[in-house]
VMD Tcl script that draws the C-alpha trace (Angstrom):
set ca {
  {153.22 94.08 63.21}
  {153.07 97.55 63.49}
  {156.15 99.67 65.51}
  {153.46 101.15 67.62}
  {152.09 97.83 69.06}
  {155.45 96.52 68.59}
  {156.38 98.96 71.31}
  {153.33 98.62 73.82}
  {154.91 94.84 73.46}
  {157.94 95.23 74.03}
  {158.04 97.75 77.07}
  {154.87 95.90 78.54}
  {157.11 92.43 78.35}
  {159.88 94.19 80.33}
  {157.70 95.39 82.75}
  {155.90 92.00 84.06}
  {157.20 88.76 85.55}
  {154.89 86.62 83.03}
  {155.67 88.46 79.60}
  {154.05 85.14 78.58}
  {150.39 86.83 79.44}
  {151.52 89.94 77.39}
  {148.40 90.29 74.77}
  {149.02 93.51 72.62}
  {145.95 93.93 69.41}
  {145.75 96.67 66.99}
  {142.59 98.13 66.23}
  {142.72 100.17 63.13}
  {139.95 102.82 62.49}
  {139.45 105.64 59.61}
  {140.72 108.04 61.90}
  {141.42 106.34 64.87}
  {144.35 103.35 66.27}
  {143.20 101.33 69.39}
  {146.02 99.83 70.81}
  {144.64 96.95 73.73}
  {146.97 95.80 76.16}
  {145.83 92.75 78.24}
  {148.30 91.54 81.24}
  {148.33 89.39 84.75}
  {145.42 91.38 86.85}
  {148.21 90.88 89.06}
  {150.81 92.91 87.52}
  {148.15 95.33 86.24}
  {149.84 98.42 88.41}
  {153.43 97.09 87.49}
  {152.39 98.45 83.52}
  {150.53 101.45 84.61}
  {152.97 102.73 87.21}
  {153.00 105.42 90.04}
  {150.20 107.50 89.67}
  {150.03 106.38 85.61}
  {153.35 107.84 84.73}
  {154.16 104.95 82.82}
  {151.02 104.46 80.63}
  {150.86 108.32 80.63}
  {154.55 107.88 78.84}
  {153.24 105.00 76.51}
  {150.17 107.48 75.71}
  {152.44 110.76 74.90}
  {154.91 108.05 72.80}
  {152.17 106.56 70.85}
  {150.14 109.92 69.38}
  {153.39 111.52 68.76}
  {153.49 108.68 66.52}
  {150.01 108.60 65.81}
  {150.49 112.30 64.09}
  {153.18 110.93 61.26}
  {149.92 109.10 60.12}
  {147.62 111.48 60.88}
  {145.71 109.32 63.37}
  {144.92 109.62 66.81}
  {146.50 106.93 68.81}
  {143.71 105.29 72.01}
  {146.13 103.36 74.01}
  {143.29 101.06 76.56}
  {144.64 98.77 79.47}
  {142.04 95.62 80.41}
  {142.49 92.91 82.86}
}
mol new
graphics top color blue
foreach p $ca { graphics top sphere $p radius 0.5 }
foreach p [lrange $ca 0 end-1] q [lrange $ca 1 end] { graphics top cylinder $p $q radius 0.2 }
display resetview
């Protein structure tokens, strides 16, 4: 498991009430890494945060980690 996927999964599991329903998938392309986060639709707001602050913080962290690998990292939060 990559460090980026691990950070997203650990963070999401700590925020929601049903950590069993958290799924993180990593899709790696040539120039981009897409990390898909799926949570229970009722708990979507907990992962996004007020005004998107938690999601924005995760995206900032992932983009900084992506610079080390020279790839663009995209976090998609799915229902």
